[in-house]
N, C-alpha and C positions, 0 to 999 in steps of 0.2 A: 472355856470350853476348847479343845484342839482336836482337831479332825487328823489322822497320821495312820500311816500304814503299819499293818499289825507285824509285832515284833516279837520275837521268842518268847520273849516275858510274860506276854499278854497272853499265852495260848489257855492256862489254866484258868484266868478271870474271863475269860471269852467264851470259854466254855462252861463254867459256871452261871454266868449271866444267861447264853442259850437256853442252858434248862432251865433254870427258875423263871425265866420268863415264858417261854413253850409251855413249861406244867401249869404255870398259871392264866395265861390267856388263850391257849390253842390246846388245852388236852381233854375238852369237850367237845370239840370239832372234829370225831372220826368216825370211820364205818367199824372200825374193829378197834381192841383194844391192844392187837399188836402192834399196829401204825403208834400208838403211842411211844411203847415198850421201845420198838426199834429205836424213834428219834430221839430218846432220850437216852440212851443205849450208845448212840453213834457222839454225843457230845460228853456223855457221863469221864470226868476224870479218875473216877474210883474202876472203870472198867477199860481205861485206856489209858498209856504211859503217856506225857509230855509229849514225846517225842511220836508215840503214835498221832496224838491231835496235831501236833506241829505239822505231820507228813500227810492229813487228810485234809487238813487247811491251806497248805501250800498247793493243792491243786487246785486253787481257787487264783485266778490270776489277777483279780480283783479283790482288794482285800483291806478294809478300813475300821479302826476303831476310834472312838469319843471317848476323850480321857478328859474329865474332871480331877479329882484326886484320887479317882479310879476310873476303872472302864465302864462307861455308861453306856454305850451302844457299839455296834458291830453291823457292819453289811459286807458280804462278798457274792461272788461270784465270776461268770464270765462275760465277754464281751455283750454279749445279747440277753443276757438272762441274772436274773436275782437269783441266788440260790439260797441266801438267808437274810433278813434284816432283822434284829432284835435292839430294843430298847430298854433299858431297865425300869419296871412300872412306876417307880418314883419319878421318874423323868417324863411319863408321857405328857406331850403335849405342851413341850416345852421348846420343840424347833429340833432337837437332837435328830429324828429320823428323816426331817427334810434337808439337814446338812449335810447327815451319811448320802442319802439318796443323790443330793445334788453332785457331790464329789464322786458319787459313780456314774453319773451321767457325762462328767468332765470328761471319766477315762475312757468310758464306752466310747464318746465320739475319736477319741485318739486312736481307740480299734478300727476305726471307720464302721461304726454299728451306725446305723440309722431307727434302731428300734433297740427298746428294752421288754423282757416278756419274765411274769413272774407268776407261780403258782399261789394266790395269795390266800391267807387264811382268812375264817368268816370273820374273823375279830379285824384282820387290817384294811380289809375292804376300803373301807371310806375312807382311810389315810391314803391308800393308791389313788383312788378318786380325785381326790382332792390335788394329788400332785402330778395330775393331766392323763394318769393311766384308765384304760376303758376297760369293760371286761368284755372277752372275746367267746367266753360261754356262760352257759348255767354252770350250778354247782357242780364238779367234777369229782373224783374220787384218785385222790393223787397218792398213789402208794398208801391207802389206808386213810386219807385224811381227806375232810373236807374243803375244796378249796374252790376259787374261783380263778380262770385263766384271765391274764388280765397285760396288755401292752402299750407301751407308749412310746410315736414318735418321737423320734428324736429330730 
């Protein structure tokens, strides 16, 4: 498996991965149905052109993909904050999320960040705890989704 920066050719595959994974593992963790639709629409390649998706993804200065024969994971965000981390469901518990997160942390440190925060889905809390993150709140409403705010000191 290779961890590398997002390239233009990856955009549709990353969007499909995010939609597929979000729908399967996070779509029950919502306060209102509109939040699910809005999140899926953000990534949907039938509702966004490749260029629109690339423009959205390019706003994240840290963006990596995990690639085997295809894209099996992605992580993106700002120096102090993870926006998204998705790993294909068939690859869960194989170390891909860990490797993506470790690469993100290296780059965050290069930006002189001393912490990383995330609004973690209920499904992902145990993973982030295993990776050294701590809950900073109880369950919160983040744009209509149920999340825990979590943080890791670097």
